[in-house]
Phi, psi and omega in degrees: 000132180251155181274128175255180187299327183292340183263002184280153176249130184305139178206123181281154185303319183295315179293320179299317178297317180299314180294322178298314181293323176296321177296315181294330182294341182283338183219017179233161177288163179300321182294323178294317178297319179298320177297317177296320180297318180297316181292322182288340176300321179294318179298318179295323178295318179296316178301320179296317180292329183265003181057039176268114182242009179214119181298337179303334186277352182294139179228175176300326178292324177296320178300318178294320178297320178295319179296318179294325178297317177294319183294339181281356181259120181295343177292339186258099176276182186299319180292318178298319179300317179300314180295320180296315181291324178296316178294321180294325177296320176299317179298315182296322178295319176296316181299325176294327182288338179252019174060039175262333175223163175307140190300330183259012183299324182301330183289347180274356180266118180266128180274122182289148174274153183233122172278156181303324182290347183264003189281354179217133178278141182261352188286128178220163170270115182291149182301319181298318179293318179300315181295323179294316179295316181295323178295318179296313181295320179298326182276319188250340182224042186305131176066009175290171178297320177302314182296313182296315181302310183293315182296317182294311181292322182291315183287320184273336182065017183282159177291156180300320180298326178291316178298320178301327186277348187290131174263163178301323181286349178280346182265120177258099184291330180288318181271357178056059180204161175233139179259129177260124186233134178276115182231069184297332181281354181235026170083002179231127182232159171256146186304320181262020176063217182299329181289347177272355180290136182188167170264139178238122180287149177233154176287162177299325182295313181289324176300315179295322178299313179298318180298316179294324177296314180299318182288334189246316190245338184295135175285137179277079185230166174236160176270188185292347179257008179080010179272153180257102182288154175286314182263118189228161161239180179293347182261351180141215181294133179292127183283163182298322180299321179291319177301314181298316181295322180293320178293318177303319183295311188278344179266357175288138180306324183294344178296328177255019180062027174277157180302135180209076188299333183271357184271080182227024185257007179095157187292341181274353180258149180290130175294134181301336183267355179287163178238164181267170174303327182288331176292330174294319178299315178299316180296320180297314180298315179299320180297314179300316181293321179295330179275014175070022171290129183306139185299330178293322179293316179297318180301314180291316183297318184268359179055056179218137182292158180301319182296313180292322179300313181298320186281319191247339191243328184280103183253022175294144177287162178299325180294318179297316180298320179299313182294326177292319177296320180298322179300322178289318184292327180298337183268358181274000000 
């Protein structure tokens, strides 16, 4: 016997996620629960954007819409999509067992196959493009949210979730640094948890930019926990979706009136040539490495292991790597 819609009991996504994670904590390792928590953050963000406040309303079409929403994010490569969908399927099966969704809804979710060549995204924001955008923003939109987002993400190379979590008090303008803190009980987390906590140095230029933004454009607001976020809207802490949309807007070629033949889907749709916040991180890491910053320094600054850095972030060409090695050997 299967559960149909008439037999379901209302359950909002946030409460459902909390109960699901508590259930997984009874028979899974901490790392597994953390993985589920990370994947469910995306689902909650989607529910918020789609105004879904009752899991009972989910259908097979909603599952497909959620999958397409994830696929529109350059941060989510084929392997990540497979893992996200596998975790979401586990959640749907559990939700069916507690009569929050139809019992067989999980079976409508198809897990994508992943070829080896699809396991890493190649899209990055090139240094030349970043410098051109920053020059434009500095001249015409100085200290605006667009300017701050791009400059901050490009110089620090931090993940979007880390930038989202930064409070005004985390920025030390005198010491020219920002502290990243894992605060899971207050709605902001770092991907690597406590091990991701660190100080990140900033240049005098970016420090001054942040100060001017705070003095001129930042909304004097607090979030639901009474904290003062660095990145704000008039309603509080700027959500990840808004950060992503702003980055998509300014990294599209048409933003600088450059040719963009495929950008004909309207201003509310992502330009095919735009990049995501994670592509800025890839570009930043590649730029630091190209400028001969030691790989150990880049690894520590960006909070990424040498193995992951080599596989997913270092987009230097073989020729560039060769010339850099030659530069060291010439001095021996």
